[in-house]
N, C-alpha and C positions, 0 to 999 in steps of 0.2 A: 522109577520115575523121578525122582528126588533129586540121585545123583548126578542122573544126566542131565536135569537143570542145571544144576549146580556145576559141574563141570563144562557143558558151553558155556554157561554166564564169567566163569576164569578166564574161558578162552576166546571171549570175547575184551572181557577187558585185557588180557595179555596182548594181543593184536592190535586195539587201541592205542596201549602205551607205546609197542611198536612203532606203531604210524606216529604219534606224536615224538616220540625220540627223535625217529629220520625226519620228519616235517622240521622240530629244533636245528638239525643237524643243518637242514638246509638253509633258514634263516641265519644260522650263525653264518655260515659258508658266506652269504649274499652281505651280511653286514659284512664281513671283512674285507670283500671286495669296495663296500660303498659304508665305507662307517659313518655311524650316526650323528646329526650334527648337535654337537649341545651349543646354548645360547652364544658361547665364544666365536664358533663356526672356528673351521680349520683355517690354519695359516698356507701361507704361499707356498712354500717349503713343505706343505704335508707330514705336519709334525703331528701325533695323536697326544694329545696334550691332556693330563688329566684334570677333571670332572671339578673337582676340588681342591683347594687351596692344600698341599701339603704341608707337612710339619717343619715350624721357621726354623732355618738354619744361620747359626751367625756366622756372618765372614769374618775371615783375619784382618781386620784393618787397623789401624791407627788414627787417634788425630793430633798429627805432626804440628812443626811449626808452621808449614806453610798453610792448614787448615786453622790451626787458633788464630795467626794474625789476619786471614778473613774473615772469620767471624767478629774481632772486634772490631773490624770499620762497619758492620753490616748494617746494624742498624741506622747509622749516623749515613750511610748508603744510601740506604731505602727510602730514606724521607728525602733525597734528593732524585733517585730516577723513579720510585714507585709513582708517582702521580702522572708523571710522563710517560711511564710506559703502560697506565691502568687508561690513561686517554686516549692510547694506539689503540688498545687491545678492545674498546668500549664500541672503536667503529671496527670493528671486525671479529664481531662473535667472538669476542673476550679473547682474540689471539695474536702474537704480536711477532715479526720475524726478527731476529738478532743474530749479529754477525760482529767477531771478534777481529780487528786488524792492529798491526803493527805500519811501520812505516814503510818497510820495503813490499807490504802488498795494498799499498794505496792505489794502484793501479789497475788490478783487479778488481777490486770493491768501487771505486769508478768506472771501470767498463759496465760490470754489474745496472749502475745506475742509467748509462749510457745507452744502451741495450733497453731497460725500461723504458726511457723516452722516448725512444725511434717506436715503440710497438705503443706508446700512449698507456703505460702503465704505473701507476701511483706510488710506486715502491719505496721514494723519498716519504711518503707519508706511515708506511708499512713498518718501516725498519726502526731499529733500536741500535747504534754501531758503540762496542765498546773496543775502547785504546791502549794498547800496551805501550805508548811511549809520548810522552810530550809533544813531541814535532807532529808524529801524524795526529794528536789531540786539535793543534791546532789548525793544522789543514779542514779537518775533517769539519770544526766550528766553521770556517769560512764558507763550507759548502752550506751551513745551517742546517745543516744534520741532527735530529735526535741522538744525543752520546755521552759518554762519559769516558773519563780517564781514571782505570784504577792504579791508585796511590799506592806511590813507592816500586813500580813496572817501570822499566827504560828496557823494555826490549824492541829495539828499532831495527837489528840488522837482521839478513834474510839468512836462512838455515841454507847451506851449501846442496842438501841433499836431503831427501823423507828419510825421516829416524834419528840425524846427525844429534850430537850433542847441543846445538842453538833451537835445534827442533823441539827435543827431548825439554824445553823450556816454556815453549808453549803448549805441551799436554797439559798440566795442572786447569790451567786457564781456559783451555778451551771444555772442560768439565767442567771448573766452576762458575764458569758464568751460564749455563745451563741450570744448575743447582741453584744459584741466585735468584733468579729472575722466576722460577719456581714457585719461588719462596712469597711470591706476589700473587700467587692465584689465577694466573693467568695460563693458558695455552703457549707452547712456545715452537716454532720456527726455526732453528737453529740451522746455517749453511753455512759453510765453507767462503769464501771470497771470489775462488775459482768457477763461478757459478751463474750463467743467463737464462732471465725466465720466458717462453713464449708466450704464456697464456700466465695468469693468475693462481698459483697453485693452490691457497686455500679455500676456496669453493671442493674440492675434490675430498681433503680431511673432512669436511665439518659436513659433508652429506650423511644423512641419517643414519645408513646404512652402515656408517664405519662407524659412527658414534661409540661402536662398545671398544674401539681398540686404541690401545695407552698406547703403542710405541710404532710409529712408520718410517722406514728406511728405505732410501735406493739401494739396487740390487748391487751389489759388489763382484758380478759377474762369475767368474769360472778360476778366482783364486781360490786355490790349495790351501792358504792360511787362512783362510776368513769359514770355512766348514765348522759347522755342518749351517749356520744360518745364511751366511752372504750378506752380512748388515753392514752398509760402509756409512761410515760415521762421518761423512761429510755437508748429510743432509736430511736431518731427522725433525720428523714432526710429533712434540709430546703433548699428549693429551694432560690433563692437569690433574690427574685420577692420585689417591693414594697409592697405588702399585707404582706410578711411574716416579713418584716422588721417593719412594723406597727404594729405586733402584738410582735415582741419583745422589742419594745421599751415599750408599754404599759405594759409589763411583768416585763422588768426591773424595770419599774418606782414603780411597788409594790411589786420585790421582798423582801422587807422586812418584808411584812405585817403576813407570815404565817411559820409555824413549816414544812410545808409539799410543794415539789414542786407542785403537781398538785391540791393542794388547790387553788395557784394562777393561776395555768393554768388553770384547766376546765372551770372556767364561761367566762377567758380573750377568749379560745377558743369559745365558743355558741356566745357571743357578735361578734366576729370577723368576723366567718360563716354568721351571717347572716345581718349585719351591714353593714359590707366590702369586703363578697363574697371571704372570704379567703379560699379557695380550699384544701379542707382534704381529709386524704385519712384514711383507717385502713388497715395495711400491714397482707395476707393473714398467714396461718400456717406455712409456708415454712420460717417465722420469730417466732421463740417459745420463747414465755414469760412466767414469772415464774409458773406459774395458771397450766401449761401443766406438770410441774416436778411433784407433787404432789403428794404422795401417796407411795404404797410398788413398783408398778412395774415402769420397766423400758420404758420409750419411745424410741419406735427407731429414732435414728439421719440419716436416711439414707436418708431421702429427706430434709433436714432439711439446710437452710443457715446460720442461726443464731440462736444462744441459750441465753437466758437472764435469770439468775437466781434470780429473784426479786421476792417476795413474800415470801422472808423470814425475820427472825428480826435479825441477826447474821451471823457474818463470817464462825462461826462453823455449821450452814444452810446450807451456798452455798458451804462449798467444800463439804459435803456429798452429796446435788445434782450433783455436777461435777462430784464427783466419780461413783456415779450412772450410767452416759451415757458416764464414762471412758474418762473424761476431766479435770482431776487433775493433773497436772502433778509438781508433788511435788519435784522430784529429779530438773527437771529444775528449779523452783521457787526457789528454797533453794540456787541454787548454782548463780542466777542472787541477791539474796539478801544481 
């Protein structure tokens, strides 16, 4: 009788163990289909990022002449721009919009402002403009915009095409300007000049449900060169977190290495995503990047927050695409110039 009871007990335990393993297998299958959510949430490009930061890896970078010269003037520069930028941020929940311009791009900057005026958006109060030549600085000052001219820069000519030698000269400054302003302790929306707003984008970024995100990018569409993240560098909201600052420090140190900003940023984004738990987010289609304005048809702007005329090779193409969506304000632009 004792051996019979013992056998039955062992058999029962064995069956229970099999059932538990079966249930665990079902659970694991379900979790593979519906991955558990961490506090960071899954990113819109559906990567399953690690719960904890992995081992820190030193990037191969150098503190070259450009970086050294930039840092030599940082303290004096921040004494000038710091109070102005912090004053703007104080009105917009610690956020500022920054734009980098040279003389050849002024028409795009002013088209952005004219589009804002048409929609009664207070863009003039929200932006701080950094200029790369003395000619553009004088024009921007006449418009009473908050601005600063980076000393010892005179990049007034336009690139002939995206990624050429003249364009390469801008790349360091496109990165350095974000690195610079993050030092002031504010959140930074950095955008190219070939952009128009249909509504204020800041409330989207500042919504509490998105407070855990570090960097938010426009989608770069079906560009095979930008996989696996598909992040466009022409419109980025940067929350002033330690993770964000570490990313831009690495980008700044590598800012002289490539002719295109995204060639520097893409490998660093992947690196920081996996090794430093940088929280990335690709914005939805209400933030429309240039790939959506290709072709003969006219994209409806009724639901858009921002339109970006990237995926073009020169100013003429940008103006043509703005005209397609009735957002090129020629008379207003000419008046400001």
